[in-house]
Residue, then its C-alpha position, 0 to 999 in steps of 0.5 A: m859843472l852843475r847845470p840848473r834844472k827846472c822842477p815841477w812846483l810840487p817838490a818845491l812846495v813840499l820842501f817849503l813845508l818841511i823848512l816851515l815845519y823846522l822853523v816853527h818847531f826849533s824856533s819855539l823849542s829854542i824860545l821855550k828853553h830860554n823862557a825856562f831858564m835853560t840859557h845862561t851867561r855862557d853862551l847866549g848872554n855873552m853873545d847877545q850883549p856884544i851884538w846889542n852893544t854893536l848896534q849902539g855903536r860899541f863894536l862887540e863890547e861886552t862885560r867879562a867875567d871879572g867885571r871889566q869891559a872888553s872886546r869880544l875880539t879877545d876870543h873870536f873874530e866874528p864881524i858878521f855880528t855887525l849885520v846880525s845886530l840889525v835883527f834887534l831893530l825888529w825885536d829888541d830881545a835875545r830871543a831874536l837871535l835864537v829865531l835868526q839862528t833857526v832861520f839860517i839853519a833852516l834855509g840851508a835846505v834850499p841849496v841842498y835841494w838845488l844841489a840834488r836837483d841839478r845833479f839828478a834831474t834830467e831834461e827828459d825826467p826832471q821830476a824824479g831828480c827833484w823829489l830826490g832833492v826833497a829827500f836830501g833837503a829832509a835829511y839835512l833838516l833831520f841831521p841831529a848834529l845840526q839840530a843840537a847846534n840849533l838848540t845850544e843857545f846861540h853861536a856864530v858858527p851855525l850861521a855859516v852853514p847856509l853860506l858854505l852850502c851856497a858858496y859850494y853850490f854856486g862854485r860848482r855851477g861856476d857862478t863867480l859873483w854869487f860864489w864870491v858873495f857867499g864865500l866872503l860872507a862865510l869868512t865873516v862868521k868866525e876865524d876858523i871858517a876861513l879854513m873851510v873856505f880855503m879848502l873849498g877854493l882848493y877843491l874847485f881848483w882841483k875840480g877844474e871848474k873855473r880854477w882861477m876863481g877857486l884859487a883866488l878865494a883860497g888865497v883870500s881865505l888863507a890871508w883872512f885866517v892868518v890876520a884874524t888868528f895871529v894879528i887881530i885876536p892876539t892884539a885884542s888879547k894882549a890889551f885885556y889879558t896879562d901875558v897872553d898873546q894868542s887865542l885862549y882856545f889853543a889850550r885845547y890842544g895843550e898835549f901837543g904844545n903851548n902855541p900854534k907853531d909847537i902844536l902843529l910841529n909836534m903833531l907832525r912829529q908824533p903821528l902815532e900819538v895823533l893816530g891814537t887820539l883820532t881812533t879812540p872809540e868816542r871819536l870814531g863814534y863821532l865820525a860814524g854818527l856824522l856819516a850815519s846821518v846821511g846814510f854813509l853816502a858821503i864816503f863815495d865823494l870824499g873830495t867834497v867831505l875833505i873840504a871840512l877836514p881842518l875843522f873836523l881834525a880840530n874837533l877830533l884832536s881837541n882835549y875838550p870832549a864837547m867838540y867831538s860829541g856831536e852835541m853842541h855847535y862845533s859840528a855845525p860847519l861840518v854838516p854842509f860838506m857831509v850833506a853835499g858829499a852825500v849828494g855827490g856820493a849818491g850821484w856816483l852810485a846812480d851813475r854806476f847803476t844807471s849805466r848798467f840799467p838805463t831803463r831803471r833810473r827812477t827805481i834807482y833814485l827811489v832806492l837811493a831816496a829810501w835808503l837815505l831817509l831810512c838811515s836819516l830817520g833811524y839816526q834821528a830816532l837815536r840822537g835827534y831833537t824832533p818828537l821822533g828823536a830820543r833827545y826831544e824834550r819840551p821844557s816847561v815854563t812855570d809860574h816861577h819863570r814867569l815871575l821874572d817879569r815882576f822884577a825886571d819891570q822894577i829895573p831901569p833899562d840903562a842901570a848896571l846890573s848883577v844877576t845869576p847866570p840864567l837871568f843874564p840873557h833875559l836882561d843883558h841889553r845894557r852896556r854893563m852887565y855882571e854875573f853875580p858875585v861880581i858887583a863892580d858899579a852895579e846899581y841893582v842885584l837880582l838873584d834867583v837862589s832856586s836856579t843855577t848859580d854856578m857857586h857853592p850854596n854856602d858861598f852864594h848865601q854868604s855873598y848875598l849877606d856881604l851885599f848889605a855891607y855895601d849898602f844894598q837893600i832888599v827891594d822885593a823878594a818872592d819865590g826865590y828871587i831877591l831884588l836889591h838896590k843901593s838905597l837908604e830904605g828897603l825891606e829889613t828881612l826877606p818876606d814870607e813870600f820869598y820862601s815859596f820856592v821851598r814851601v809848597d801848597a801840595a806835594d807832587p812827587d813822581y814816586r810817592y811815599q809816607i815815611d815818618f822819622e819819629n814825630s819830626l818829619r814825614f817824607l812824602g816822595f821824590s822826583l828824579i830830574d836828569d840831564p842825560l847829555w851832561r850826565l847830571t842827576r838831581m832829586r826833588t824831595y818832598w817833606e812835611v814838618l810834623g812837630e814844632p820847630t825842629g831844631d838842628l835837624h839835617i835831612y840826608p839824601f844820598f846815592m849808593d852804588r851796587q857795592a853799597q858805597i855812597v857815591e854822592d850825598t849832601r855833605e859837600r854839596p848841600m841842598v839849597g833850600p835848607v841854606w835859605y830856610p834852615p830847619s830851626e825855622w821850620q813850622a809844624g804843617d810846612l810842606l817842603q820841596l828840597e832838591t839835591l844839586p845836580w851831579d854825575v851819580g853813575d849809570e846805576f844807583s839806589f836812592c836813600i834818605g835819612v835824618t840826623r840831628s848832628g849833621e854828621w851822618h856817621d854819628f849813629g846815635s844822632r840819627l832819627r829812627v823810622s817810625d812808620v813806612a808806607g807808599d806806592e813804591p818799595a822802601y827798605v828800612m835799614d840799619e836799625r831803622t835809621w835810614v831807608r833805601l828807596l828805588t834803584f835806577e839804571r840808565r836804559g836806552a841808546f846813546g844820548g837817549m838813555r834815561f833812568a828807569p826804576v829797577y824793581m827787585a821782583d823783576e830780577a828775583r826769578v830763580p833759575a830752573e837749572n840750580p834749585v836748592n830749596i834749603r831752609f835756615t832756621n833758629a829760634e826766631d827766624a826762618i829763611d829759605l834759600l831757593g836757588f843760585e846762579l854762578a857766572d860761567a867764567a872764573d879767572p883771576d882777572n874777572a871775579p865771578a858773580l854768585t847770586l843767591y835767591w832767598r825768601a822769608d815767608q814771615p818778617v825777619h827779626r834780625d839782620y843776618s850775615v851771609f858767609v860764602h866759603v870757597q875751598a878745596p882739600d888740595t889747593g886751599s881756600l880762597p878769601q872768605m866772603d862774609g857780609g849782609p845780603n846785597w841786591r844793588g846795595p845792602m838788603a838787610t834781612s830785617a828789611w826783606p818784604a815777607g814772601e818776596i824773593v830777594p836776589d843776593t849778588r856778591y863777587l867771588n874774589v879770586p886772587p891773582d896767585a890762586r891755584a888752578g883747580s876745583y873748589n867747593l862753594t858752600v854758604g850759610l847764615y849767622f848772626w854777627e853779634s853772637m856769631e851763632r849760625l842758623q841751622a840748615s834743613g833739606p826739602a824733606g826736613e833732613d838736617l844739613g848742619s850749618e854750612v851747605f854745599l852748592t856747587t864746584l867752582e873751577v878756577e883756571v890760570e894762564 
């Protein structure tokens, strides 16, 4: 049983300052994310509205996605929201929830400090143990999974963190009153928290510290869980959904069954399948991350860690990857027992070492604190959300975001309203609130077409047009916002001010260019905007209209992979700007800011642009020709000057800190010294030098070896030549021929080569499964595809080498 210890004032002051620092940082960061429209209907909006309605006497009432009013009990049992609603008496704003969530999480450092203080401080030397308590408090505040939960909008489960820690602490002390107070409060957070309180009761029964107290709470918790999960939630669900009599979240375990009983029984019957799921690399990495945050000390106190077992298994066995990502709120309830386990584990180690070295207690404590903080800070650097962490990002609140106040002031506070997702939590302190395109009885509709809509741009625009059939009229519009009201009078058309989200006063790209497409459009550059957590990437492009109204032009940005395949373009996911401000209305002198929709484009891509008149990129004849190219960054004009390949990007970094960085050809165009060639290929028009090559060591049928050729042309090349690679042998025959244009992370047409620069050309040698083992001669050459005429090769001394040059021998082995 833990005994409370007294500490000097200085460690407590340092802990207070750390808590204050956490509060200021994460409260301001949470509010900034909200003000920058990085919160949405789900999950801040659908938490905030029922909590606010509860304060108005409508217990957990919310507007559902289909426009009906319902109880939040259909999803979860969270009676603590009754107490949470009182925060709106102090600040009637959704941001109050974000601050309250941060306060709850930050205060969890206090029971962590108490745990470590009571475990390590002695009557003879209280100070060393108290400072170790500060170290554990700091490790708790630096826990990346906890910080991620803090910044994932607002949820109930982070509120359980300090309650569980206090229940554990007072339970270990044998303080019955406070143990029950915090244990019962933890039960009110969410139905699945009851399983952790149940495990805590069993843990205290096992430890023999007031066994009746732990057993009693375990019984109450189990009953609470059964009633909440199998009575309250199903009853509410049946009243709202059709043919649903259980929590919808059991679908996350659908591989094992359709209802809780089947899921549990099938898991018990299929231990190998369960074990296979638990041991996937992503799930093992999740466990390693939780342990690394506390220096793996928790493995020395598995009894405490196992209190979190029910929710830990629920996360790991889910088919919803966010639950075992460590990036959202799902991991928050696990953190108390990881940190408490680390305290216990450090105590176990300290007892072993001090029994052998009783005069070295302070040194042992210092080593434990240093190890803990080293691991905690190291993992914070990899996955954390403070300025020390790789995932720290401070959102920018722009004039566009601040303009929302102009429209919000025109909407009566009690009017039913339909809005786009990021606007929902800014305006949802009203009984009925709909997410567009649901209208129901809404009197007002407020849209932000330039932000997240959760709809296809064409469908969204059509839904807006459909509003006029229901007597909605435009009240106000500016910079992508449109406010509509059911009235007899309004604006006849969108005012010019509305288009300022597309038309800008100045172009401000991160990568600057000046590329003219005939006399119609000038490309001015682009900025890459990436969300590494969700792997969603978009490009903000800038254009200048050069001529008169341009007719039916279509800007065509696209992303291309290393094999020159288009992985994303605007055919299925068009840019929002041209939908609202079509090219037929563009005017000479317009500066346009047009963004692609966010999408997973892989870990490596080349960004490319073109312009077409028909809207069909494969209609080669409708493409506008590139008439002029300039810029601060590389640009390669391709396909008879019909499109331009811009920069290549690849993700670099570790874990979620991976960011896209440009890859420049010059950085990879270093000829390896071991394979120089120095051969010149010529015809009447052009001269191209092959400087060297590089061949992958392995060459087996399951892993195609990569051949990289290093070319250079001292003068611009007039034609687009093809490279042929022959792999053949007298005894074993030939492998499939590999012909095609040069390839450096995508096509690198010879006419686009920068004069005097080395161009790496990588291609993969196709070794079919039925290839014979043996030695193959690898030869290369160049030819013009229209006439099949080969370029002639000459050696360093000018000797004639014919039209095909031997490079090396390729050894093929088969198993």
